[in-house]
SETOR-624789 format. One line per 4 residues: number of its first residue (from 1); their letters; for each residue x, y, z of N, C-alpha, C. Coordinates in nm, 2 decimals. Each point is the difference from the previous one (the first is absolute). Layout:
# residues N
NUM = A = X:Y:Z:X:Y:Z:X:Y:Z | ...
# end
This chain:
# residues 126
1 = MVKI = -9.91:-2.60:1.21:0.13:0.06:0.05:-0.02:0.02:0.15 | 0.11:-0.03:0.07:0.00:0.01:0.15:0.07:0.13:0.03 | -0.05:0.08:0.10:0.06:0.13:0.04:0.02:0.00:0.15 | 0.11:0.07:0.03:0.02:0.03:0.15:-0.05:0.14:0.01
5 = RLRR = -0.10:0.02:0.09:-0.06:0.13:0.02:-0.05:0.02:0.14 | -0.05:0.12:0.02:-0.05:0.04:0.14:-0.15:-0.03:0.00 | -0.04:-0.05:0.12:-0.15:-0.02:0.03:-0.03:0.09:0.12 | -0.09:0.09:-0.01:-0.03:0.09:0.10:-0.08:-0.06:0.11
9 = VGSK = 0.05:0.02:0.13:-0.07:-0.05:0.12:0.00:0.12:0.09 | -0.07:-0.01:0.11:0.00:0.11:0.10:-0.13:0.08:-0.01 | -0.02:0.09:0.08:-0.13:0.07:0.01:0.00:0.13:-0.09 | -0.11:0.07:-0.01:-0.01:0.12:-0.08:0.10:0.10:0.05
13 = KKPS = 0.07:0.07:-0.09:0.10:0.10:0.04:0.12:-0.05:0.07 | 0.01:-0.13:0.02:0.12:-0.06:0.06:0.04:-0.12:-0.08 | 0.06:0.02:-0.12:0.03:-0.12:-0.08:0.13:-0.07:0.05 | 0.00:-0.13:-0.02:0.12:-0.08:0.00:-0.02:-0.11:-0.11
17 = YRVV = 0.10:-0.05:-0.04:0.00:-0.09:-0.12:0.06:-0.13:0.03 | -0.05:-0.11:-0.07:0.07:-0.13:0.00:0.07:-0.01:-0.14 | 0.12:-0.05:0.00:0.07:-0.02:-0.13:-0.04:-0.14:-0.04 | -0.08:-0.02:-0.11:-0.05:-0.13:-0.03:0.04:-0.04:-0.14
21 = VADA = -0.01:-0.12:-0.03:0.02:-0.06:-0.14:-0.15:-0.03:-0.04 | -0.04:0.06:-0.12:-0.13:-0.02:-0.04:-0.01:-0.01:-0.16 | -0.10:-0.06:-0.05:-0.03:0.00:-0.14:-0.02:0.15:-0.04 | 0.05:0.04:-0.12:-0.01:0.14:-0.04:-0.15:0.03:-0.03
25 = RAPR = -0.08:-0.09:-0.03:-0.15:0.02:-0.03:-0.08:0.02:0.13 | 0.05:-0.04:0.12:-0.07:0.01:0.12:-0.01:0.15:0.05 | -0.11:0.04:0.06:-0.01:0.14:0.05:0.10:0.03:0.11 | 0.03:0.13:0.02:0.10:0.04:0.10:-0.01:-0.07:0.13
29 = DGAF = -0.12:-0.01:0.06:-0.02:-0.06:0.13:-0.06:-0.13:-0.01 | 0.00:-0.06:-0.12:-0.06:-0.13:-0.02:0.09:-0.12:0.03 | -0.03:-0.11:-0.07:0.08:-0.12:0.02:0.15:0.01:-0.02 | 0.07:-0.07:0.08:0.15:0.00:-0.02:0.05:-0.14:0.03
33 = ISII = 0.13:-0.02:-0.05:0.06:-0.13:0.01:0.07:-0.01:0.13 | 0.08:0.10:0.04:0.09:-0.01:0.12:0.03:0.14:0.05 | 0.01:0.01:0.14:0.04:0.12:0.06:0.15:-0.01:0.02 | 0.08:0.10:-0.04:0.15:-0.01:0.01:0.05:0.11:0.10
37 = GHYN = -0.09:0.09:0.04:0.05:0.10:0.10:-0.11:0.10:0.02 | 0.04:0.11:0.07:-0.09:0.11:0.03:0.07:0.13:-0.01 | -0.08:0.11:-0.01:0.06:0.14:-0.02:-0.09:0.09:0.08 | 0.05:0.09:0.08:-0.08:0.10:0.07:0.06:0.14:-0.03
41 = PLTD = -0.07:0.08:-0.08:0.06:0.13:-0.03:-0.02:0.11:0.10 | -0.08:-0.03:0.11:-0.03:0.10:0.10:0.11:0.01:0.11 | 0.08:-0.10:0.01:0.11:0.01:0.10:0.11:0.09:-0.05 | 0.08:0.05:0.09:0.12:0.08:-0.05:0.13:-0.06:0.06
45 = PETV = 0.08:-0.06:-0.08:-0.01:-0.02:-0.15:-0.10:-0.11:-0.03 | -0.05:-0.01:-0.13:-0.09:-0.10:-0.03:0.05:-0.14:0.02 | -0.09:-0.09:0.04:0.04:-0.13:0.03:-0.02:-0.09:-0.12 | 0.11:-0.07:-0.03:-0.01:-0.10:-0.11:0.06:-0.13:0.05
49 = VIDE = -0.08:-0.11:0.00:0.04:-0.13:0.04:-0.04:-0.10:-0.11 | 0.10:-0.06:-0.07:-0.02:-0.09:-0.10:0.08:-0.12:0.02 | -0.06:-0.12:-0.02:0.07:-0.13:0.01:0.08:-0.02:-0.12 | 0.14:0.02:0.01:0.09:0.00:-0.11:-0.01:-0.13:-0.08
53 = EKAL = 0.00:-0.11:0.07:0.00:-0.13:-0.06:-0.13:-0.02:-0.09 | -0.12:0.03:0.05:-0.12:-0.01:-0.08:0.00:0.09:-0.12 | 0.05:0.13:0.02:0.00:0.10:-0.10:0.09:-0.05:-0.12 | 0.12:-0.05:0.04:0.10:-0.04:-0.10:-0.06:-0.13:-0.08
57 = NWLR = -0.06:-0.08:0.08:-0.06:-0.12:-0.06:-0.11:0.04:-0.11 | -0.08:0.09:0.03:-0.10:0.05:-0.09:0.06:0.07:-0.12 | 0.10:0.08:0.03:0.07:0.07:-0.11:0.07:-0.09:-0.10 | 0.05:-0.11:0.05:0.06:-0.10:-0.08:-0.10:-0.07:-0.09
61 = QGAQ = -0.12:-0.02:0.06:-0.11:-0.06:-0.08:-0.06:0.09:-0.10 | 0.04:0.13:-0.01:-0.05:0.09:-0.10:-0.10:0.10:0.05 | -0.02:0.02:0.13:-0.10:0.10:0.05:0.06:0.14:-0.03 | -0.08:0.09:-0.05:0.04:0.13:-0.03:-0.05:0.10:0.11
65 = PTAT = 0.10:0.07:0.06:-0.05:0.10:0.10:-0.05:0.12:-0.06 | -0.10:0.06:0.06:-0.05:0.13:-0.05:0.10:0.11:0.04 | -0.01:0.12:-0.04:0.09:0.11:0.02:0.02:0.02:0.15 | -0.11:0.00:0.08:0.01:0.03:0.14:0.06:-0.12:0.07
69 = AARL = -0.04:-0.12:-0.04:0.06:-0.12:0.06:0.15:-0.01:-0.03 | 0.04:0.03:-0.12:0.14:0.00:-0.03:0.08:0.10:0.09 | -0.06:0.12:0.02:0.07:0.09:0.09:0.01:-0.05:0.14 | -0.10:-0.07:0.05:0.01:-0.06:0.13:0.10:-0.12:0.01
73 = LAKA = 0.00:-0.08:-0.11:0.09:-0.11:0.00:0.15:0.06:-0.01 | 0.02:0.11:-0.07:0.13:0.06:0.00:0.04:0.05:0.14 | -0.10:0.06:0.06:0.02:0.06:0.13:0.04:-0.11:0.11 | -0.06:-0.12:-0.02:0.03:-0.11:0.09:0.13:-0.07:-0.04
77 = GIIE = 0.06:0.04:-0.11:0.13:-0.06:-0.05:-0.02:-0.13:-0.07 | -0.12:-0.03:-0.05:-0.02:-0.13:-0.07:0.03:0.01:-0.15 | -0.03:0.11:-0.06:0.04:0.02:-0.14:0.07:0.13:-0.01 | 0.06:0.03:-0.11:0.07:0.12:-0.03:-0.10:0.11:-0.04
81 = EPEA = 0.02:0.12:0.03:-0.09:0.11:-0.04:-0.01:0.01:-0.15 | -0.12:0.01:-0.05:-0.03:0.00:-0.14:0.08:0.12:-0.07 | 0.05:-0.02:-0.12:0.08:0.10:-0.07:-0.08:0.13:-0.02 | -0.12:-0.01:-0.04:-0.08:0.12:-0.02:-0.01:0.09:0.13
85 = RKEK = -0.02:-0.07:0.11:-0.01:0.08:0.12:0.13:0.06:0.04 | 0.12:-0.07:-0.02:0.13:0.06:0.02:0.02:0.13:-0.08 | -0.04:0.00:-0.13:0.01:0.11:-0.08:-0.08:0.12:0.05 | -0.12:-0.03:0.05:-0.09:0.11:0.05:0.06:0.06:0.12
89 = IKAG = 0.06:-0.08:0.09:0.06:0.05:0.12:0.12:0.09:-0.03 | 0.08:-0.05:-0.10:0.12:0.08:-0.04:-0.05:0.14:-0.06 | -0.11:-0.01:-0.08:-0.05:0.13:-0.06:-0.07:0.09:0.10 | -0.03:-0.05:0.11:-0.07:0.08:0.10:-0.15:0.01:-0.01
93 = VAAG = -0.05:-0.10:-0.07:-0.15:0.00:-0.02:-0.06:-0.05:0.13 | -0.13:0.05:0.02:-0.07:-0.04:0.12:-0.01:-0.15:0.02 | 0.01:-0.05:0.12:0.01:-0.14:0.02:-0.14:-0.06:0.00 | -0.11:0.08:0.00:-0.14:-0.06:0.00:-0.03:-0.05:-0.14
97 = PKAR = -0.10:-0.10:0.00:-0.03:-0.06:-0.12:-0.07:0.09:-0.10 | -0.07:0.10:0.05:-0.07:0.10:-0.09:0.04:0.14:0.04 | 0.02:0.08:-0.10:0.02:0.14:0.02:-0.12:0.07:0.05 | 0.01:0.07:0.11:-0.12:0.07:0.05:-0.03:0.13:-0.07
101 = KKKA = -0.12:0.02:-0.03:-0.04:0.12:-0.07:-0.05:0.10:0.10 | 0.04:0.13:-0.02:-0.05:0.10:0.08:-0.14:0.04:-0.03 | -0.09:0.01:0.09:-0.14:0.04:-0.02:-0.01:0.15:-0.01 | -0.08:0.05:-0.09:-0.02:0.14:-0.01:-0.09:0.05:0.11
105 = KAGI = 0.03:0.11:0.06:-0.08:0.06:0.10:-0.13:0.06:-0.06 | -0.11:-0.03:0.06:-0.13:0.05:-0.05:-0.01:0.15:0.03 | -0.05:0.07:-0.10:-0.03:0.14:0.01:0.12:0.09:-0.05 | 0.12:-0.06:-0.01:0.11:0.08:-0.05:0.02:-0.03:-0.15
109 = VEEP = -0.02:0.10:-0.08:0.01:-0.02:-0.14:0.11:0.10:-0.05 | 0.10:-0.05:-0.07:0.10:0.09:-0.06:-0.04:0.04:-0.14 | 0.01:0.13:-0.02:-0.03:0.05:-0.13:0.11:-0.02:-0.10 | -0.03:-0.05:-0.12:0.11:-0.02:-0.09:0.06:0.14:-0.05
113 = EISE = 0.12:0.00:-0.03:0.07:0.12:-0.05:-0.05:0.02:-0.14 | -0.02:0.13:-0.03:-0.05:0.04:-0.13:0.11:0.08:-0.07 | 0.03:-0.04:-0.12:0.10:0.07:-0.08:-0.05:0.14:-0.05 | 0.09:0.08:-0.04:-0.04:0.13:-0.05:-0.10:-0.01:-0.13
117 = EQTE = 0.03:-0.10:-0.08:-0.08:-0.02:-0.12:-0.14:-0.03:0.04 | -0.02:-0.09:0.10:-0.13:-0.04:0.04:-0.07:0.12:0.07 | 0.06:0.08:0.07:-0.06:0.12:0.06:-0.05:0.10:-0.11 | 0.08:0.02:-0.10:-0.04:0.08:-0.11:-0.12:-0.05:-0.07
121 = TIKE = 0.00:-0.13:-0.03:-0.12:-0.06:-0.06:-0.12:0.01:0.08 | 0.01:-0.01:0.13:-0.12:0.02:0.09:-0.05:0.14:0.00 | 0.10:0.10:0.00:-0.04:0.14:-0.01:-0.07:0.03:-0.13 | 0.05:-0.05:-0.11:-0.06:0.02:-0.13:-0.15:-0.05:0.00
125 = KT = -0.02:-0.12:0.06:-0.14:-0.06:-0.01:-0.10:0.08:0.09 | 0.05:0.08:0.10:-0.09:0.07:0.09:-0.03:0.14:-0.05
# end
């Protein structure tokens, strides 16, 4: 299966990506078939440049975009925004691909609330 996905380029802590067509079995930064654009998330607003003709050609041939690539293709106006993403936006769900978990602060421990029955049992045992 052929996928349209991102290939990371750029230096450490300064990512930029190429939008490439690659075999699904190839590693993220490995062999690819064609470069169809590039994406720079560090600019404000983020830069998305995709060759529409090449992208449509690969989509017609059956290439499947990944979730991030589909978002970028929609942003460039090449494809329509995926339905699942539209529903998330309407519901107000975070736009990021993964929900961020809050890290517990070290050293601060909350004591669990003890019911009256539990306190009575503790008193009886002592």
